[in-house]
N, C-alpha and C positions, 0 to 999 in steps of 0.2 A: 468460621462462624457456622455452627451446626444448629439445625432446628428439627425437632421430632414432630411428626404428624401421625394421627390415627386414621386408618382407613380399613374398614371391615375387620376390626379387631387386630390388625397387623400394624406394628410400629414401623414407619418408614423414615429413614434418616435422610434428611435433605441437606447435603453438604455444600450448600451455597446460600448466599443471602436471599431472603424473600423480599418482595417489593416493600414491605413495611420497614425492613432494615435499610434498604437503599434510600427510602424517603427520609429516614432519620438522619441521614448524612447532611441534610440542609441545615441542621442545627449544630453541626460538628465541623468546624473549619479545619480541624486537624486531618480529616479524612481526605485523601487525594486519589485513591483508587479502591475499587471493590470488585469482588469476583463477579463475573458475568456469565460463567459457565458452570456446568456440573463438574464433578471430580474427573481428573485425568487419571484413571486407575486401570492398571494392566490386568487386574483380576477379572474385571467385567468390562471388556473393551467396548467403548462406544465410539464408532468412527465419526459420529456427527457432533462430538463434544466441542469441536472447533467452531461450530456455527453460532456466533454470538451477535449477529447483526441486529436482531430484534431487541434483545436486552440492552444492547449498546445505545439504542435510542433513548431509553430511560436514563441510563447512567450519564450520558453526555448532556442531556437536558438539565440535570441536577449539578453539573459541574464537577463530576468525578470521572476518572478514567476507568474503563472496563478492563478487567484482568481475566485473561483466558485460562488461567491456571498453568501449572508447569507442563512440560511436554518433552518428548524425546526428539532431538534434532537430527538423529542419525537413523537411517532406514535399515541398518544392519541388525542382525540378531545380537542382543546384548547378553552375553554369557553371564552366568551367576544369578540371573533373574529368577525369583521365586514365584512369579506370577504365571498364570496359564498362557498369557500372550507376552512374548519377550521380543517383539519386533514392532516397529512403528511403520506401517506401509505408506503413511502420508506425511513423512517428516518434513518435506519441503512446504506443504500446505500448512502444517502446524506452525512452522517458523514464520511463514508469511502472515498468517492471521494474527499471531502474537505481535508482530511489528505494526500491522495496520490498526490494531486496537488502540495504539498510541499510549498504552499502559505499559506495565513491566513486561519484559521478555525474560522468561525464566526456564532455560533449558535444564532438564533433570536427568540427563544421560548418566550412565555409570562413568566413573573416572576413566579417561582414555577413549571415550566413545563420542565426545562432542563432535558435531559436523562443522568444521571450519568453513566449508563451502557454503552451507546454509546460513550459519550465524553471521558471517562477515557481510552478508547482504543486508543486514539490519543495522550495522554500526560503523562508526569511524574506528580507526586503529586505536584511539585512546578510550574506547568504550562508550562514547556518546552515541545514543540511539538516533538513527536518521528516520524520524517519524513523520507522518502526515500532520497537518495542522489540527485535525480533530479525528476522533475515532471513526472507523468505517462503520456505517449504519446501513440497514436494509433500505434499498432504494424505493422511492414512491412507486416506481414501475412494478416492483414485486407485489405490491398490494393490489394494484389495478389488474395485473395479470393473474395473481394467485387467488383472487376472490371472484373470478368469473366461473360460474358453475360450482362444483364442489370446492370449498375453500382449501387452498394448498399453500403451505409455507415454502417460499422460494429462497434458496440461499444465493441472493444477489445483493451485494453490498458495494458501496463506493465511499472513498475518502478522497482527500485532495491536499495539495500544497499550492499556495498562491503567492505571487510576487508582483510588485508594482514596477512597471517599466518607466524609468526616468528618461524622457526624451523631449522635454519641453512642452509636451501636450498633456491633456487630461485623458488618461486611459483607465478603463476598468482593469482590475487585477488580471494578470495572466495566470491561469489556473491549470495545474496538472491534475487530472482526475485518475484515480486508481480504482479500477472496476474488477471485482472478483465474483465469479459464479462457480458453483459447485453442485454436482448431482441435480441439476435443474430439470432434467427429463424432457424439457420442451425447448424448442427454438425461441430465442429472445432477440428482439430487435430494439436497439438503443439509438436514439437520434440526439443531436445537440440540445434540443429543447428538453429532453429528459434530464440533462445535466445543467440546465439553466444557462446554456451557452448560445450566443448569437451565431447563426450560420452565415459567415462572411467569406468563406473560401479559404480561411487560414487555419482550419482545424485538421489535425492529423491523429491517427490512432495506430498503435502497434501492440502486438502480442509479446509480452515481456519475455516469455520462455522460448520464443522462436529465434533461432540462430541460423544465418546472420540476421541482423536487425532489418526488418522490412516495414516501411511506412505506407499507410493508405490514407487517402483523403477521407475526411469524416464530415458528412453533411446530412441534411434532411433527405436528400435523394441518394446519398451513399452512406447509409447508416452502418453501425456496427452490428453484425448479425452473429450472435453466439449460438453455435449448434446445440442440439439437445445433448446434454451431458449425462451419461448413464454410468452408475457405479459398476464395478467388477469385483465381487466379493467384498473384501474390506478396503479396497482401494477406491478413493474418491476421485471422480473425474472432474477436473476443474480447469478453468481458464482465467488468466490474469492479463488485463489490458491497461494501457496507459493512453489517455487522450491529452493532447497539449495544443497550445495555440502558437503559431509561428509568427514571426515578424516579416517584413519585406526584404530583410537582408539575412544576416546570420541569425539562426534561432537555436535556442537551447532545447535539445531533446531530453537530456537528463544525464545524471551520473551513471556511468556504465557499471552494471553489476550490483546495484543497490535497489531494493524493492521500492522505496520512496525516492524516485529518481530526482526530485527537485525539493528535497526536504529543507525546511527552514533552519535545521541544525547544520546544514552545509552551505547553501546559498543565502546570502544576506543582502545582496544588492545587484541590480541589473540596470544597465543604461545603454542608450544608443544615441549617437549624434551624427548628423549628416551636413557636410559643407563642401563646396567646390569639387563635387564628384567623388567624394570620399566618405564612406560610412564606417564608423567605429563602434563596435559592440563590446561592452564590458560586463563580466560577471565576477563579482567578488565573493569569496567563499572562505569558510572556516575549515581548519584541519589541525591534526596533531603535527608536531614538529617532525619533519622528514617523511610525512605521509605521502604516498603516491595516489593521486586522484585522477580518474579518467572520465572525461566528459564526451558524450556523443552530441555532435552538432549537425544542423541542417543548413546548407546554403540554399535558402528558399528559391531564389530565381532559377538555379540550375538543377535543384533536386538532389544535389550531391550530399552524401552523408560522410562525415569524417570524425575520427576520434582524436582527441588531444590529451596527452598525458601531462599533468602538472605535478610538481614536487613542492610541497609546502615547506617553507624555510623556517617559519616561526609559528604563529597561530592563525594566519590568514594569508591569502594570496588573491591575485586577480588574473582571469583569463581574458585576453584581448584578441578580437578578430577585426581585421581591417579589409574593407572591400573598396577597390577603385575600379576604374573602367578597364584597367589592364592587368590587375593582379588581385589575388586573394591570399590572406595569410592569417594564421591563428597561433598565438603563443602565450605562455604564462610569464 
């Protein structure tokens, strides 16, 4: 959808929907997604084209998914390119934002240049996208920080996946928060209250791209402190964190190697029972036939992190962890 605008006698081509077009979708049930960004064009490279958190607020409020436009998933120089810029320096970020939009993921690399490493962090092996529950949107904190003094747009977004723990009690949903910050230029401090979470001693946070996996307690007194992120040329400096809530026994950190570590397209049920000194935790999940799925787990009492590999035999399977006074075991 293109719109032409006049400014100082010059025709400007706006290659994305305007707010009036987005608002029109409320009368069109057939519309499920709409562009939330400018063009991804190599002729006039815009390294901030990925930043769609502000427009996603409008899209999500109207019930349509924001689409980031196509992107190159590979950071290598793509030969045969006729544009002035034939390399994507932020391929991992472009892929991550496309997935967190909860809309279409549309890699547009030349044939033979798709990045399997990046793209397989967005999907199951059968092509089903592992998405958050709703699009990533600019956090309220970005407004309170960005409008102190000279107004500044901060690329600070969050999305989430939520699941209900079935344990015979009434629990609020267990939520995994996905926090992305890029080129923010200033230190940012995030507390549980910024995410609408209760500080009860069972919250943890980790840097998705830090290997090996390292967990930190997350509380009002031990907040997530994101350092000032400064660009270098065309390279965006960004951080991606996941916050999750643990149980008193085995806890699901998330699916290893997937951006949305607790996507509803993967996990569909979680339960926990305790009796006679034995606690059993179950996570049921979808998958493609013969798919290998790896989950990272936390044994909360000991702080031990372990990974369990599951093989899907049909379309779903269950991961079971058993804790007794003398033994711990997890299997599928």
